[in-house]
C-alpha positions as CSV (number, residue, x, y, z in Angstrom):
1,M,-25.0,-281.5,-21.3
2,N,-24.0,-280.4,-24.7
3,K,-27.6,-279.2,-25.3
4,T,-27.6,-277.1,-22.1
5,F,-24.2,-275.5,-23.1
6,T,-25.5,-274.7,-26.6
7,V,-28.6,-272.9,-25.1
8,S,-26.5,-270.9,-22.7
9,I,-24.2,-269.7,-25.5
10,A,-27.1,-268.7,-27.6
11,F,-28.7,-266.7,-24.7
12,L,-25.4,-264.9,-24.1
13,I,-25.0,-263.9,-27.7
14,F,-28.6,-262.6,-27.8
15,S,-28.0,-260.6,-24.6
16,L,-24.8,-259.0,-26.0
17,L,-26.6,-258.1,-29.3
18,S,-29.5,-256.6,-27.4
19,G,-27.1,-254.6,-25.2
20,C,-25.3,-253.2,-28.2
21,G,-28.6,-252.2,-29.7
22,N,-29.6,-250.4,-26.5
23,Q,-26.3,-248.5,-26.4
24,Q,-26.7,-247.4,-30.0
25,E,-30.2,-246.2,-29.2
26,Q,-28.9,-244.3,-26.2
27,K,-26.2,-242.7,-28.3
28,K,-28.8,-241.2,-30.7
29,E,-29.0,-237.5,-30.1
30,V,-32.4,-236.1,-29.1
31,I,-33.5,-233.2,-31.3
32,R,-35.1,-230.7,-29.0
33,P,-38.0,-228.6,-30.3
34,V,-37.6,-224.9,-29.2
35,R,-39.5,-221.7,-29.6
36,A,-37.6,-219.0,-31.4
37,I,-38.1,-215.6,-33.0
38,K,-36.3,-214.0,-35.9
39,L,-35.0,-210.5,-35.2
40,S,-36.2,-208.1,-37.8
41,D,-34.8,-204.9,-39.4
42,A,-37.1,-201.9,-39.3
43,S,-37.3,-201.9,-43.1
44,I,-39.5,-205.0,-43.0
45,L,-42.3,-202.8,-41.6
46,I,-42.8,-201.1,-45.0
47,D,-43.1,-204.5,-46.7
48,D,-46.4,-205.2,-44.9
49,I,-49.9,-203.6,-45.1
50,Y,-51.8,-203.2,-41.9
51,P,-55.6,-203.2,-42.4
52,G,-58.0,-201.6,-40.0
53,R,-61.3,-199.8,-39.7
54,A,-62.0,-196.1,-39.0
55,K,-63.7,-195.0,-35.8
56,A,-64.5,-191.6,-34.3
57,V,-62.1,-190.3,-31.7
58,Q,-65.1,-189.7,-29.3
59,E,-68.4,-191.6,-29.5
60,V,-70.5,-191.3,-26.4
61,D,-73.9,-192.5,-25.3
62,F,-75.3,-189.7,-23.2
63,S,-77.6,-190.5,-20.3
64,F,-79.3,-188.7,-17.4
65,R,-78.1,-189.2,-13.8
66,V,-81.7,-189.0,-12.5
67,S,-85.0,-190.5,-13.7
68,G,-88.1,-188.7,-14.9
69,P,-90.3,-187.9,-17.9
70,M,-88.7,-186.3,-20.9
71,V,-90.2,-182.8,-21.5
72,E,-87.7,-181.5,-24.0
73,L,-85.7,-183.2,-26.8
74,P,-84.4,-180.5,-29.1
75,V,-82.0,-182.6,-31.2
76,D,-82.5,-185.1,-34.0
77,I,-80.3,-187.6,-35.8
78,G,-77.8,-185.8,-38.0
79,D,-77.9,-182.6,-36.0
80,K,-74.6,-180.8,-35.2
81,V,-74.1,-179.9,-31.6
82,K,-71.5,-177.9,-29.8
83,T,-70.0,-178.2,-26.3
84,G,-72.7,-177.1,-23.8
85,D,-75.7,-177.5,-26.1
86,L,-78.8,-179.0,-24.6
87,L,-79.5,-182.5,-25.7
88,G,-82.6,-183.2,-23.5
89,R,-84.5,-182.1,-20.3
90,L,-86.5,-184.0,-17.8
91,D,-89.5,-182.6,-15.8
92,P,-87.8,-180.6,-13.0
93,R,-90.8,-180.0,-10.7
94,D,-90.2,-182.9,-8.2
95,F,-86.6,-181.9,-7.9
96,K,-87.4,-178.3,-7.3
97,V,-89.8,-179.3,-4.5
98,A,-87.1,-181.5,-2.9
99,L,-84.6,-178.7,-3.1
100,D,-87.0,-176.2,-1.5
101,N,-87.8,-178.6,1.3
102,V,-84.1,-179.1,2.3
103,K,-83.5,-175.3,2.0
104,G,-86.3,-174.8,4.5
105,Q,-84.8,-177.4,6.8
106,L,-81.4,-175.6,6.5
107,S,-82.9,-172.3,7.5
108,R,-84.5,-173.8,10.6
109,A,-81.2,-175.5,11.5
110,R,-79.3,-172.3,11.1
111,A,-81.7,-170.5,13.4
112,A,-81.4,-173.3,16.0
113,Y,-77.6,-173.1,15.8
114,A,-77.8,-169.3,16.3
115,R,-79.9,-169.7,19.5
116,A,-77.7,-172.5,20.8
117,N,-74.6,-170.4,20.2
118,R,-76.1,-167.4,22.0
119,D,-77.0,-169.5,25.0
120,Y,-73.5,-171.0,25.2
121,N,-71.9,-167.5,25.0
122,R,-74.2,-166.1,27.6
123,F,-73.4,-169.0,30.0
124,L,-69.7,-168.3,29.5
125,E,-70.2,-164.7,30.4
126,I,-72.2,-165.4,33.5
127,Q,-69.7,-168.0,34.6
128,K,-66.9,-165.5,34.1
129,E,-68.6,-162.7,36.1
130,N,-70.1,-164.9,38.8
131,V,-67.9,-167.8,39.6
132,G,-70.0,-170.7,40.9
133,Y,-73.3,-169.2,39.8
134,I,-73.5,-171.7,36.8
135,S,-72.0,-175.1,37.1
136,Q,-69.4,-176.3,34.6
137,S,-71.7,-179.2,33.6
138,R,-74.4,-176.7,32.5
139,V,-71.8,-174.9,30.4
140,D,-70.7,-178.2,28.8
141,M,-74.3,-179.1,28.0
142,A,-74.8,-175.8,26.3
143,R,-71.7,-176.3,24.3
144,A,-72.8,-179.8,23.2
145,V,-76.2,-178.4,22.1
146,R,-74.4,-175.8,20.1
147,D,-72.0,-178.3,18.4
148,E,-75.0,-180.6,17.6
149,A,-76.8,-177.8,16.0
150,N,-73.7,-176.8,14.0
151,A,-73.3,-180.4,12.8
152,N,-76.9,-180.5,11.7
153,V,-76.3,-177.3,9.6
154,R,-73.3,-178.9,7.9
155,S,-75.3,-182.0,7.1
156,L,-78.1,-180.1,5.6
157,L,-75.7,-178.0,3.5
158,A,-74.5,-181.2,1.9
159,T,-78.1,-182.3,1.4
160,V,-78.9,-179.0,-0.3
161,K,-75.9,-179.4,-2.5
162,S,-77.1,-182.9,-3.5
163,A,-80.6,-181.7,-4.2
164,D,-79.3,-178.8,-6.3
165,D,-77.1,-181.2,-8.3
166,R,-80.1,-183.5,-8.9
167,L,-82.1,-180.6,-10.2
168,R,-79.2,-179.6,-12.6
169,Y,-79.0,-183.3,-13.7
170,T,-82.4,-182.8,-15.3
171,H,-80.6,-181.0,-18.1
172,L,-78.5,-183.2,-20.4
173,K,-75.7,-181.2,-22.2
174,A,-73.1,-182.1,-24.8
175,T,-69.6,-182.4,-23.4
176,F,-67.9,-182.1,-26.8
177,S,-68.8,-180.9,-30.3
178,G,-70.1,-183.6,-32.7
179,T,-73.0,-185.1,-34.6
180,V,-76.0,-186.8,-33.2
181,V,-76.1,-190.3,-34.7
182,A,-78.7,-192.1,-32.6
183,K,-81.8,-191.4,-30.4
184,Y,-83.1,-194.0,-28.0
185,V,-86.1,-192.2,-26.5
186,E,-88.7,-189.7,-27.6
187,K,-90.3,-186.7,-25.9
188,D,-92.8,-187.4,-23.1
189,E,-91.3,-190.9,-22.4
190,F,-90.2,-191.7,-18.9
191,V,-86.4,-192.1,-18.8
192,N,-84.5,-194.1,-16.2
193,A,-81.2,-192.9,-14.8
194,R,-78.1,-194.0,-16.6
195,V,-80.0,-195.4,-19.6
196,P,-78.6,-194.1,-22.9
197,V,-80.9,-191.5,-24.6
198,I,-78.6,-189.8,-27.2
199,R,-75.4,-190.9,-29.0
200,V,-73.0,-188.2,-30.2
201,L,-69.8,-188.8,-32.1
202,D,-66.9,-186.4,-32.9
203,S,-65.6,-187.2,-36.4
204,S,-63.3,-184.2,-36.6
205,Q,-60.5,-186.7,-36.1
206,I,-60.4,-190.4,-37.1
207,E,-58.7,-193.3,-35.4
208,M,-57.8,-196.6,-36.8
209,I,-56.3,-199.6,-35.0
210,A,-53.6,-201.6,-36.8
211,N,-52.5,-205.0,-35.5
212,V,-48.7,-205.3,-35.6
213,P,-47.0,-208.8,-35.2
214,E,-45.1,-209.5,-32.0
215,S,-41.9,-209.8,-34.0
216,K,-42.2,-206.3,-35.3
217,I,-43.7,-204.3,-32.5
218,S,-40.3,-203.1,-31.2
219,L,-39.6,-201.5,-34.6
220,V,-42.6,-199.2,-34.4
221,Q,-40.4,-196.6,-32.7
222,Y,-38.7,-196.0,-36.0
223,V,-42.0,-195.0,-37.8
224,T,-42.2,-191.3,-38.3
225,A,-45.4,-191.1,-40.3
226,I,-48.0,-193.4,-41.7
227,N,-50.1,-193.1,-44.9
228,V,-53.6,-194.4,-44.6
229,R,-55.7,-195.3,-47.6
230,F,-59.4,-196.1,-47.3
231,D,-61.1,-198.5,-49.6
232,A,-63.8,-195.9,-50.4
233,F,-61.2,-193.5,-51.6
234,P,-58.3,-195.6,-53.0
235,E,-56.6,-192.7,-54.7
236,R,-56.2,-190.6,-51.6
237,D,-53.7,-190.9,-48.9
238,I,-54.2,-189.5,-45.4
239,V,-51.2,-188.8,-43.2
240,A,-51.6,-190.3,-39.7
241,K,-49.5,-190.6,-36.6
242,I,-49.3,-193.1,-33.8
243,K,-51.5,-192.2,-30.9
244,E,-50.6,-195.2,-28.6
245,V,-49.1,-198.6,-28.7
246,G,-50.8,-201.5,-26.9
247,T,-48.8,-203.2,-24.2
248,E,-50.5,-206.6,-24.3
249,A,-50.5,-209.0,-27.3
250,S,-53.6,-210.8,-28.4
251,R,-53.5,-214.4,-27.1
252,T,-54.8,-215.8,-30.4
253,T,-53.0,-213.7,-33.1
254,R,-49.9,-212.6,-31.0
255,T,-50.3,-209.1,-32.4
256,Y,-50.2,-205.7,-30.6
257,P,-52.8,-203.0,-31.3
258,V,-51.4,-199.8,-32.5
259,T,-53.8,-196.8,-32.5
260,L,-53.4,-194.3,-35.4
261,I,-55.0,-190.9,-35.4
262,M,-55.6,-188.6,-38.4
263,E,-57.4,-185.3,-39.2
264,Q,-60.6,-185.5,-41.1
265,P,-60.0,-184.5,-44.7
266,T,-61.6,-181.2,-45.9
267,D,-62.6,-182.4,-49.4
268,F,-64.1,-185.8,-48.5
269,K,-65.3,-187.4,-45.4
270,I,-64.2,-190.6,-43.7
271,L,-67.0,-192.3,-41.8
272,P,-66.7,-194.6,-38.8
273,G,-66.6,-198.2,-39.9
274,M,-64.8,-197.6,-43.3
275,A,-62.1,-200.1,-44.0
276,G,-58.6,-198.9,-44.7
277,K,-54.9,-199.9,-44.9
278,A,-51.9,-198.3,-43.2
279,Y,-48.5,-197.9,-44.9
280,P,-45.6,-197.0,-42.5
281,Q,-42.9,-194.6,-43.3
282,L,-39.5,-195.0,-41.6
283,S,-37.1,-192.5,-40.1
284,Q,-33.9,-191.6,-41.9
285,A,-31.8,-193.8,-39.5
286,A,-33.8,-196.9,-40.4
287,D,-33.8,-196.0,-44.2
288,S,-30.1,-195.5,-44.3
289,G,-29.3,-198.8,-42.6
290,S,-27.8,-197.3,-39.5
291,E,-27.4,-199.6,-36.6
292,I,-30.6,-199.8,-34.6
293,T,-31.5,-201.4,-31.3
294,L,-33.5,-204.6,-31.2
295,T,-35.9,-205.9,-28.6
296,I,-36.2,-209.6,-27.6
297,P,-38.5,-211.3,-25.1
298,V,-37.2,-211.4,-21.5
299,T,-37.5,-215.2,-21.5
300,A,-34.7,-215.4,-24.1
301,V,-32.0,-214.0,-21.8
302,F,-30.1,-216.1,-19.2
303,S,-27.1,-215.8,-17.0
304,P,-25.4,-219.2,-16.4
305,T,-22.4,-217.8,-14.5
306,P,-22.2,-215.5,-11.5
307,D,-20.3,-212.8,-13.5
308,D,-23.5,-210.8,-14.2
309,K,-23.1,-211.4,-18.0
310,S,-26.2,-212.0,-20.1
311,Y,-26.5,-214.5,-22.9
312,V,-28.9,-215.8,-25.5
313,W,-29.0,-218.9,-27.7
314,I,-28.4,-218.2,-31.4
315,V,-29.8,-220.7,-33.9
316,N,-27.5,-221.8,-36.8
317,E,-30.0,-222.4,-39.6
318,D,-27.6,-224.5,-41.6
319,S,-26.8,-227.1,-39.0
320,M,-29.9,-226.5,-36.8
321,T,-27.7,-226.2,-33.7
322,I,-27.5,-223.5,-31.1
323,S,-24.6,-221.5,-29.7
324,R,-24.4,-219.3,-26.7
325,R,-23.7,-215.6,-27.3
326,E,-23.1,-212.7,-24.9
327,V,-25.4,-209.7,-25.3
328,T,-25.4,-206.2,-23.9
329,L,-28.9,-205.3,-22.5
330,G,-30.7,-201.9,-22.2
331,Y,-33.9,-201.0,-20.5
332,L,-36.9,-203.2,-20.1
333,G,-39.9,-202.0,-22.2
334,N,-43.5,-203.1,-22.6
335,Q,-42.7,-205.4,-25.5
336,G,-39.4,-206.9,-24.2
337,I,-35.9,-206.1,-23.3
338,L,-33.6,-203.8,-25.4
339,V,-30.4,-205.4,-26.8
340,K,-27.7,-202.8,-27.4
341,A,-25.1,-205.3,-28.8
342,G,-24.6,-209.0,-29.5
343,V,-27.4,-209.7,-32.0
344,K,-28.4,-208.4,-35.4
345,A,-31.4,-208.4,-37.6
346,G,-32.1,-211.7,-39.4
347,E,-30.8,-214.0,-36.6
348,W,-33.0,-216.5,-34.8
349,V,-33.0,-216.3,-31.0
350,V,-34.4,-219.0,-28.7
351,T,-37.2,-217.5,-26.6
352,A,-38.2,-220.3,-24.2
353,G,-36.7,-223.1,-22.1
354,V,-33.2,-221.5,-22.4
355,S,-32.0,-223.1,-19.1
356,F,-32.4,-226.6,-20.4
357,L,-30.2,-226.3,-23.5
358,H,-26.5,-226.8,-24.1
359,E,-23.9,-225.7,-26.5
360,G,-24.1,-227.3,-30.0
361,Q,-27.4,-229.0,-29.2
362,K,-29.5,-230.1,-32.2
363,I,-32.9,-228.3,-32.2
364,K,-36.1,-228.0,-34.2
365,L,-37.8,-224.6,-34.5
366,L,-41.3,-224.1,-33.2
367,Q,-41.5,-220.7,-35.0
368,E,-42.9,-217.7,-33.0
369,G,-42.4,-215.1,-35.6
370,S,-40.3,-214.0,-38.5
């Protein structure tokens, strides 16, 4: 009896201790990992160097639209060509024969239409002067013959136009001024349609693509000019401007392509493929520290209440906790949503899973950008 009582007491004590331990474990706060981005001031753009490679503004592989033997190839690699210059010519004889044939068919079709039209008009006159002499069905038949002849003429006109175009396609002409950099065929070779025969590039202007991090792409709007320095000419700066900003980030590097364009220098020549580096220059507003707008991902914004107010989670780097802050939003752009007020450069903003967080929650950063 005493032994059973002792075992029961021991089991009760063990259960109480286990329960306390479980409660202590339940009271431990879970540190939630979150993705966040550090808002940047425009001045950080000038702290980075953006490498890239030069490429021609236009670089085209020219090809014929028709097939045939090459009878004329007046250009060679390195030749300068102007808009409209002949690059190559195919044997036109078969195409001339085809054009002459359809022109003959068109002439016969026009003659047939003229006869059918005269017959129809004559029947109308007879019917008008002698009612009942010609039946209405006979008149309708004459009109149908005339309409069919007219449709045949229109069809052959289109065929003649197509045959004439095919004859013109035996001449390959440059659509812009540039330099011949490659030839893929020689004279007297048979050339298939849409197979490249000549490559021409226009190097009067040079482009270069710089990859800007996701966290800085919204600041590109404050860049007024860019100096580009190529490795082959390290002492010379070329002034470039932004031609276009990509709207989709790379899935691997999370960078946006920014295409720069610059004029070809007069005293030295930048060739396609040369490596270079871009150095941004900021507008006076950004240089003077004036308040600028910031862009954040759309996924960072939430509205927990029906008052149409927008909020973001701001990360306190000292305590690694988050706090809710109201923001004033602007328009939605290609790289995110504009924030007019509520955040400032240097602050961390949570960018994912914002609906599952709460005020003062402990977090751990899964850094997206800084």
